[in-house]
C-alpha positions as CSV (number, residue, x, y, z in Angstrom):
1,X,135.7,104.9,107.3
2,X,138.5,102.5,106.9
3,X,139.4,100.9,103.5
4,X,138.5,97.5,104.8
5,X,134.9,98.6,105.6
6,X,134.6,100.4,102.2
7,X,135.8,97.3,100.4
8,X,133.3,95.2,102.3
9,X,130.4,97.6,101.4
10,X,131.3,97.6,97.7
11,X,131.5,93.8,97.4
12,X,128.6,92.1,95.7
13,X,126.6,89.8,98.0
14,X,127.5,86.2,97.8
15,X,124.3,84.6,96.6
16,X,125.7,81.5,95.1
17,X,124.3,79.3,97.8
18,X,120.9,80.8,97.5
19,X,120.9,80.3,93.7
20,X,122.0,76.6,94.1
21,X,119.3,75.8,96.7
22,X,116.6,77.6,94.6
23,X,117.6,75.7,91.5
24,X,117.6,72.4,93.3
25,X,114.1,73.1,94.7
26,X,112.7,74.1,91.3
27,X,114.4,71.0,89.6
28,X,112.9,68.7,92.3
29,X,109.4,70.2,91.7
30,X,109.7,69.8,88.0
31,X,110.7,66.1,88.4
32,X,107.8,65.5,90.8
33,X,105.4,67.2,88.3
34,X,106.7,65.1,85.4
35,X,105.9,61.9,87.3
36,X,102.2,62.6,86.8
37,X,102.5,62.9,83.0
38,X,101.1,60.0,81.0
39,X,102.4,59.4,77.5
40,X,99.3,57.5,76.4
41,X,95.6,58.2,76.7
42,X,92.8,55.8,77.2
43,X,92.4,55.1,73.5
44,X,95.9,53.7,73.2
45,X,97.1,56.5,71.0
46,X,100.6,57.8,71.8
47,X,100.9,61.3,73.3
48,X,103.4,62.4,70.6
49,X,100.9,61.3,67.9
50,X,98.1,63.3,69.5
51,X,100.4,66.4,69.8
52,X,101.2,66.0,66.0
53,X,97.5,65.8,65.2
54,X,96.8,68.9,67.2
55,X,99.4,70.9,65.5
56,X,98.5,69.6,62.1
57,X,94.8,70.4,62.6
58,X,95.5,73.9,64.0
59,X,97.6,74.8,60.9
60,X,95.1,73.2,58.6
61,X,91.8,74.7,59.7
62,X,88.4,73.6,58.5
63,X,87.6,76.5,56.0
64,X,84.0,75.2,55.5
65,X,83.4,75.8,59.3
66,X,85.3,79.0,59.3
67,X,83.3,80.5,56.4
68,X,80.0,79.1,57.4
69,X,77.4,81.8,58.0
70,X,74.8,79.6,59.7
71,X,74.4,79.2,63.5
72,X,76.9,76.3,63.4
73,X,79.6,78.5,61.8
74,X,82.5,80.2,63.5
75,X,81.4,83.7,62.5
76,X,78.0,83.3,64.2
77,X,79.6,81.8,67.3
78,X,82.1,84.7,67.5
79,X,79.3,87.2,67.1
80,X,77.4,85.5,70.0
81,X,80.6,85.7,72.1
82,X,81.0,89.5,71.3
83,X,77.4,90.1,72.3
84,X,77.8,88.3,75.6
85,X,80.9,90.3,76.4
86,X,79.6,93.7,75.2
87,X,76.2,93.5,76.9
88,X,77.7,92.1,80.1
89,X,80.2,95.0,80.2
90,X,77.5,97.6,79.6
91,X,75.2,96.2,82.3
92,X,78.1,95.9,84.7
93,X,79.3,99.5,84.0
94,X,75.8,100.9,84.6
95,X,75.4,99.1,87.9
96,X,79.0,100.0,88.9
97,X,78.6,103.8,88.6
98,X,76.3,104.3,91.6
99,X,78.1,101.6,93.6
100,X,81.4,103.4,92.9
101,X,80.1,106.6,94.4
102,X,78.8,104.7,97.5
103,X,82.3,103.1,97.8
104,X,84.1,106.5,97.8
105,X,84.7,107.9,101.3
106,X,85.1,111.4,100.0
107,X,81.5,111.4,98.7
108,X,79.5,109.4,101.3
109,X,80.0,108.7,105.0
110,X,82.8,106.2,106.0
111,X,80.4,103.4,107.2
112,X,78.5,103.4,103.9
113,X,81.8,103.4,102.0
114,X,83.2,100.5,104.1
115,X,80.0,98.4,103.7
116,X,80.0,99.0,99.9
117,X,83.7,98.1,99.6
118,X,83.1,94.9,101.6
119,X,80.3,93.9,99.2
120,X,82.5,94.6,96.1
121,X,85.3,92.6,97.7
122,X,82.9,89.6,98.1
123,X,81.8,89.9,94.5
124,X,85.4,90.0,93.2
125,X,86.4,87.0,95.3
126,X,84.3,84.5,93.4
127,X,85.8,83.4,90.0
128,X,83.9,83.8,86.8
129,X,83.6,80.1,86.3
130,X,81.8,79.7,89.6
131,X,79.4,82.4,88.6
132,X,78.9,80.7,85.3
133,X,78.0,77.4,87.0
134,X,75.7,79.1,89.4
135,X,73.7,81.0,86.7
136,X,73.5,77.9,84.5
137,X,71.7,76.1,87.4
138,X,69.3,79.1,87.6
139,X,68.7,80.0,83.9
140,X,69.9,76.8,82.2
141,X,72.8,76.7,79.7
142,X,73.0,79.3,77.1
143,X,74.1,82.9,76.3
144,X,71.9,84.4,79.0
145,X,73.9,82.7,81.8
146,X,77.1,84.0,80.2
147,X,75.6,87.5,80.1
148,X,74.7,87.4,83.8
149,X,78.2,86.1,84.6
150,X,79.9,88.8,82.7
151,X,77.8,91.5,84.4
152,X,78.7,90.3,87.9
153,X,82.4,89.9,87.2
154,X,82.4,93.3,85.6
155,X,80.8,94.9,88.7
156,X,83.6,93.9,91.0
157,X,86.4,95.3,88.9
158,X,84.7,98.4,87.5
159,X,83.4,99.6,90.9
160,X,86.9,99.3,92.4
161,X,88.5,101.2,89.6
162,X,85.7,103.8,89.3
163,X,85.9,104.5,93.0
164,X,89.6,105.0,92.8
165,X,89.0,107.6,90.0
166,X,86.4,109.4,92.1
167,X,88.9,109.6,95.0
168,X,91.2,111.5,92.8
169,X,88.7,114.2,91.9
170,X,90.0,117.7,91.8
171,X,87.9,119.5,94.4
172,X,89.2,122.9,93.5
173,X,87.1,122.9,90.4
174,X,84.0,122.2,92.4
175,X,84.9,125.0,94.8
176,X,85.3,127.4,91.9
177,X,81.9,126.4,90.5
178,X,80.4,126.9,93.9
179,X,82.0,130.3,94.1
180,X,80.3,131.2,90.8
181,X,76.9,130.3,92.3
182,X,76.4,127.0,90.5
183,X,73.9,124.6,92.0
184,X,74.5,120.9,92.7
185,X,73.4,119.7,89.3
186,X,75.6,122.2,87.5
187,X,78.6,121.2,89.6
188,X,78.1,117.6,88.7
189,X,77.5,118.5,85.0
190,X,80.5,120.8,84.6
191,X,82.8,119.7,87.4
192,X,82.4,116.0,88.1
193,X,81.4,114.4,84.8
194,X,84.2,115.9,82.6
195,X,86.8,114.6,85.1
196,X,85.4,111.1,85.4
197,X,84.2,110.5,81.8
198,X,87.6,109.7,80.1
199,X,88.8,107.3,82.8
200,X,85.3,105.7,83.1
201,X,85.1,105.0,79.4
202,X,88.7,103.8,79.2
203,X,88.3,101.4,82.1
204,X,85.0,100.1,80.6
205,X,86.7,99.4,77.3
206,X,89.5,97.6,79.0
207,X,87.0,95.5,80.9
208,X,85.3,94.6,77.6
209,X,88.7,93.2,76.4
210,X,88.8,91.0,79.4
211,X,85.2,89.9,79.1
212,X,85.8,88.9,75.5
213,X,88.4,86.4,76.6
214,X,86.4,85.3,79.7
215,X,83.3,84.7,77.5
216,X,85.3,82.2,75.5
217,X,86.2,80.4,78.7
218,X,82.7,80.4,80.0
219,X,81.5,78.6,76.9
220,X,83.5,75.6,78.2
221,X,80.9,75.2,81.0
222,X,77.9,75.8,78.7
223,X,77.4,79.5,79.3
224,X,77.1,80.3,75.6
225,X,79.7,81.6,73.2
226,X,82.3,79.8,71.2
227,X,83.8,77.9,74.1
228,X,81.3,75.0,73.9
229,X,81.9,74.1,70.2
230,X,85.7,74.4,70.9
231,X,85.6,71.9,73.8
232,X,83.3,69.5,71.8
233,X,85.7,69.6,68.9
234,X,88.6,68.9,71.2
235,X,86.9,66.0,72.9
236,X,86.0,64.4,69.6
237,X,89.5,64.9,68.2
238,X,88.3,67.1,65.3
239,X,91.5,69.1,65.2
240,X,90.7,70.8,61.9
241,X,87.6,72.4,63.5
242,X,89.7,73.3,66.6
243,X,92.1,75.1,64.2
244,X,89.2,77.0,62.5
245,X,87.8,78.1,65.9
246,X,91.1,79.2,67.3
247,X,92.0,81.1,64.1
248,X,88.7,83.0,64.3
249,X,89.4,83.8,68.0
250,X,92.9,85.0,67.3
251,X,91.6,87.3,64.5
252,X,88.8,88.6,66.6
253,X,91.0,89.3,69.7
254,X,93.6,91.1,67.6
255,X,91.0,93.4,66.0
256,X,89.3,94.2,69.3
257,X,92.7,94.8,70.9
258,X,93.8,97.2,68.1
259,X,90.6,99.3,68.1
260,X,90.2,99.4,71.9
261,X,93.8,100.5,72.4
262,X,93.3,103.3,69.9
263,X,90.1,104.5,71.6
264,X,91.6,104.3,75.1
265,X,94.7,106.2,74.1
266,X,92.5,108.9,72.6
267,X,90.3,109.1,75.7
268,X,93.2,109.4,78.1
269,X,95.1,112.0,76.0
270,X,91.9,113.9,75.3
């Protein structure tokens, strides 16, 4: 290979033109987006003034609302949000276990597996807010609609991850148990469940973390939880109450994240 060819191969690609064009496109998109920004709202209050009020209210939360132990307090609303996320996760996990076996081609015939996977794909396609609006029309606004929404959204994700875990089963363990004369129940008890249990529990806990955040969002459409009081406080410009609710949410999410990470780490490492 000649020196000229080696020098050409070792040269860095000239991407200056690509960077310039990409930067111009991004800049043009930003300028176009800023054209839709309005500096004043319908009340005539300046946008900068509203931003200051939001920041002032968040850093000066309403302690009376934060420490209120009635049904209108932050603590009760956070407890309701936790219950919606927890029960929704449990129901979704229970339904996902048989579906995950039906979606595993190494357990059931391929046509059954494909049909189940198609069903799960359809469930996962619909966003949680759409489910929330649908169930609110059926059951009315409230925590039960949020519970049903959390269950359906959990089924889509958990079934997919559970079936991936089942696909990675170590079949040599089952063959060894069969050689020892174990029946089907004993092979499931001592060969299948010990392999699946840690990953199933870890995935379920991770889904609970996601449901806790989704339950807050679902409250914005009236599906129970702390989201409804949050949007009401924002619409009425009670920024001190917004700060109290957000502070409670931050503390709750941090606590749940800390303990769930500890539990999942212990499960995976055994």
